[in-house]
Structures are given as structure tokens and as C-alpha cells.
Phi, psi and omega in degrees: 000322178298318178296322179295318177300315178296323178294313179300311181299318185296313182294313185292315184296327184273000181270002175057233186293343182268006183303312180302318179297320181291320181296318177297322176300328177299321177295325181283330179271353185306319181296328182292333181257002181054042177268133177296148177297319180301324179295317178296318177297319177299315180299319180301317180296321180290318189280317189247353186091172187296308187290303182297320180296322179294316180299314181292324180290320178298317179294317181293316180294321180292318176298322178296321177297317181290325177292325174299318178297312181297323182296317180290328178298314184274354180233070187297327181293321178293324178300313178298321179292323179289326177297317180293321175295320178297322178296323180291323182280316186255348182113154188293314187250344187283132176248146179277136179280168181297318180295325177293319180300317181299319180286317181294334178299329185283347183270117187292342184268001175270127182299128187301311185282344170297321177287327176295325175297318178297320177300316180299322183291326181266001181266142181274338180202180184296321184297318178292323177298313180299316183296313182289324178297314181297313182295324179281339179278335181296310178298323177299314180295316182297312186293314185276339172286320183280308186248014186301314179296321179293318180293323182293335181272357180291150178285154179307326181291320179290321177296321176296321182294320179298320180294318179299323179290326183284328187305315178302324180294319178298319181296314181297331180270012182295156177278125192283331186261160179242136183269125178238135180291158181300317184299315184290322181298311184290327178296317181290324180295323180291323177296319180295321184291340178269007174099012178291160182304146179295153182263145172284136177272128182259127181274000000 
């Protein structure tokens, strides 16, 4: 990671007036190099300062979210595979609420595009996806650009304690309802009408 940090700093610092554009491009190329979003945001704070670094990171992260959306639109088979993978990780019917997404964005070990997929599922259209992506990306960019170096220096025990404090908040912000397709609803309704055992209602 130290070598990667030096590489990013060297390239961006040597690009002169094109440094902001190159930094934003780093956000777009980040998945190819398996670089954490938090790492890029921390680098932005060091290179450009708190305000400019936050603005550039918000632009870069949001563009990355939009490219992810476009990628799934043109790759429907990949989209279906990701939905199945997400169902295995989070559950078949349970959806993450908007409040949970905002909090989970701040956790560096949660995959960025897994949450983008969750946003896509709860969005009715492209405009709503863009809005939710932007709003959830702003706290992420602000926190890690401003406090990133301090957070990175915390001991694993303190970070684990912070996660334990946040977990109850994530639970309280859960989405109470479960989405069931029309086909599955009517199939189960037909089974009940024929005398099959009653179904437990999940809140």
C-alpha cells in the first residue's frame, strides 16, 4: 500500500494543472487496481486540501457510480449475476434502506459497488439513482478527506469499537417491509387457498 501511495502521489503531483482531472480519473480506475475508496479520498485531502479534495472526490465517486449504472444497463447478464451474489450476502428478500446505505458507505470494508447495487434496486429510475448515489457519496468524501489520516492511524480495537456502536443504528434504520414479486405472491396465495400451512409474516 505504501508503494501504491507513492505512485499515486508522484503521478498526480507531476501532472500540474491537470492534477484534478487525473485525480478524478483515479476514482474511475480504482476498481481495476482494487484500491479502496477511502484511500483515494485520503490522498485527495493530502494533495489538494480539505475543500478541493472533497469536491474532487465527490465528483470522482459519483462518476464511478454512474459508470457502474451504465455498465449494468449494457451488461444485463452481469447484472443478474450480481443480484444473485447480493442475495447470498444480504438475503433473498431483504432490501437495505436509504439510511443504512448512508451509514454503510462510511465503512471502508463494505464494497462500494455492492452498495451501488443496493441503491439501484431501491431506485425507481436513473434520476433517483443519481440523487441517492450523490447524497450517499458526499458524507463518504467529507469524512475520509477531512479525517482520513486520523482514521487510518486508529488502532484496530478502536475501529472495532466504532463499528459496534454503528451497528445498532444500522439495525434501527432497516427497511421494515419485504418486496415480493407478483408471480410469487399469487403462487403462495394459491397454495394457502388449497389448505397449505400458513406462512409466517416477516416484519
